[in-house]
C-alpha positions in Angstrom: -23.9 26.6 -32.0 -25.4 24.3 -29.5 -29.2 23.8 -29.2 -30.9 23.5 -25.7 -33.9 22.0 -25.0 -36.1 21.0 -22.1 -35.9 17.2 -21.5 -38.8 15.4 -22.7 -39.4 11.6 -22.4 -37.9 11.1 -26.2 -34.5 12.4 -24.6 -34.0 9.8 -21.8 -32.2 7.4 -24.1 -29.5 10.2 -24.9 -29.8 11.6 -21.5 -29.1 8.6 -19.3 -25.4 8.3 -20.5 -24.9 12.1 -19.5 -26.3 11.3 -16.4 -24.1 8.3 -15.6 -21.1 10.6 -16.6 -22.1 13.0 -14.1 -22.2 10.3 -11.6 -18.9 8.7 -12.7 -17.2 12.3 -12.3 -18.3 12.0 -8.8 -17.5 8.4 -8.2 -21.2 7.7 -7.3 -23.5 4.8 -8.6 -27.2 5.2 -8.5 -29.0 2.5 -10.2 -30.1 3.5 -14.0 -33.7 2.9 -13.1 -33.6 5.6 -10.3 -32.0 8.3 -12.6 -34.6 7.8 -15.3 -37.5 7.8 -12.3 -35.9 11.3 -11.1 -35.9 12.3 -14.6 -39.5 11.2 -15.0 -40.5 13.1 -12.0 -39.4 16.3 -13.4 -40.9 15.9 -16.9 -44.1 15.0 -15.1 -44.0 18.0 -12.7 -41.7 20.7 -14.1 -43.6 23.6 -12.2 -43.3 21.9 -8.6 -40.3 19.8 -8.9 -38.0 21.3 -11.6 -36.8 20.4 -14.6 -33.9 19.4 -16.8 -32.4 20.8 -19.9 -30.3 18.9 -22.7 -27.9 20.5 -24.9 -27.1 19.3 -28.4 -24.2 19.7 -30.6 -26.0 22.2 -33.6 -24.2 20.2 -36.5 -24.5 16.8 -35.5 -27.6 17.1 -33.0 -25.9 14.6 -30.6 -26.8 15.3 -26.9 -23.7 16.6 -25.4 -24.4 18.1 -22.2 -27.2 18.5 -19.4 -28.3 20.4 -16.3 -30.8 19.7 -13.5 -32.6 22.3 -11.9 -34.8 21.7 -8.6 -37.2 24.6 -7.4 -36.9 25.6 -3.7 -37.1 28.3 -1.4 -35.2 31.0 0.0 -36.3 32.3 3.3 -33.7 35.1 3.5 -35.1 36.7 0.5 -38.6 35.1 0.9 -38.9 33.8 -2.8 -38.6 30.9 -5.0 -35.1 29.9 -6.1 -33.9 27.4 -8.8 -30.8 25.1 -7.4 -29.0 23.6 -10.3 -27.9 20.4 -8.7 -26.2 18.9 -11.8 -24.0 20.3 -15.0 -22.5 18.0 -17.2 -20.5 18.7 -20.4 -19.0 15.7 -22.4 -15.4 16.2 -22.3 -15.2 16.4 -26.2 -17.6 19.2 -25.8 -15.7 21.2 -22.9 -14.8 24.6 -23.9 -17.6 24.9 -26.5 -19.5 27.4 -24.7 -22.1 24.7 -24.0 -21.8 24.9 -20.1 -22.3 28.8 -20.4 -25.7 27.9 -22.6 -26.9 25.4 -20.2 -26.8 27.8 -17.5 -28.1 30.4 -19.4 -30.9 28.3 -20.3 -31.4 27.4 -16.7 -31.5 31.1 -15.7 -33.9 31.8 -18.2 -36.5 29.3 -17.2 -36.0 29.7 -13.3 -36.7 33.6 -14.2 -39.7 32.7 -16.6 -40.9 30.4 -13.3 -40.9 33.3 -10.8 -37.5 32.6 -9.3 -35.2 35.3 -8.1 -31.8 33.4 -8.2 -30.3 30.4 -9.8 -27.8 28.9 -7.0 -25.5 25.5 -7.3 -22.5 24.1 -5.4 -19.3 22.5 -6.8 -16.5 20.5 -5.5 -13.4 22.5 -4.1 -11.2 21.2 -6.4 -13.7 21.2 -9.5 -11.3 24.2 -10.8 -12.2 24.0 -14.6 -16.0 24.2 -13.6 -15.1 27.3 -11.3 -13.9 29.2 -14.2 -17.1 28.7 -16.3 -18.9 30.1 -13.2 -16.6 32.7 -12.7 -17.0 33.5 -16.2 -21.0 33.4 -16.6 -21.2 36.0 -13.7 -21.8 33.5 -10.9 -21.0 35.1 -7.4 -18.8 32.6 -5.4 -20.3 32.7 -1.9 -18.0 32.7 0.9 -20.2 32.8 3.9 -21.8 29.3 4.0 -20.1 26.0 4.1 -22.5 23.1 2.8 -23.3 20.0 5.0 -25.2 17.0 4.2 -26.6 14.2 6.3 -27.3 10.9 4.8 -30.5 9.3 5.6 
């Protein structure tokens, strides 16, 4: 059974390799200092910025995955929402239920923070993740296309 906890400063040594694994999966390479600065901003102000959760193996207590949620607002529902920007589980722990547990912990925390929804996006070709999201009851949104503008 996995243990899911809110990330604290003492977790950053174990969180960083997970964040790096997530970045490697998407072929991006922000600096470690920038990743740590983001994590510290979330630790410092979880009520306004967001939060990260870390999942540990129940037997070994090793960090095996993490998720990051940022707070936002949705005008169409006039409500606060959590946007799960990151979800990553080490290959050795995939299929263990850890991803489901991380999503569940994020949903619980968003609910406790007054949020009305947890939203996320994934790559169109990330079929394994899509199976997880379908399994946990995520609703695939077909009416929106996601665009970004690099600044």
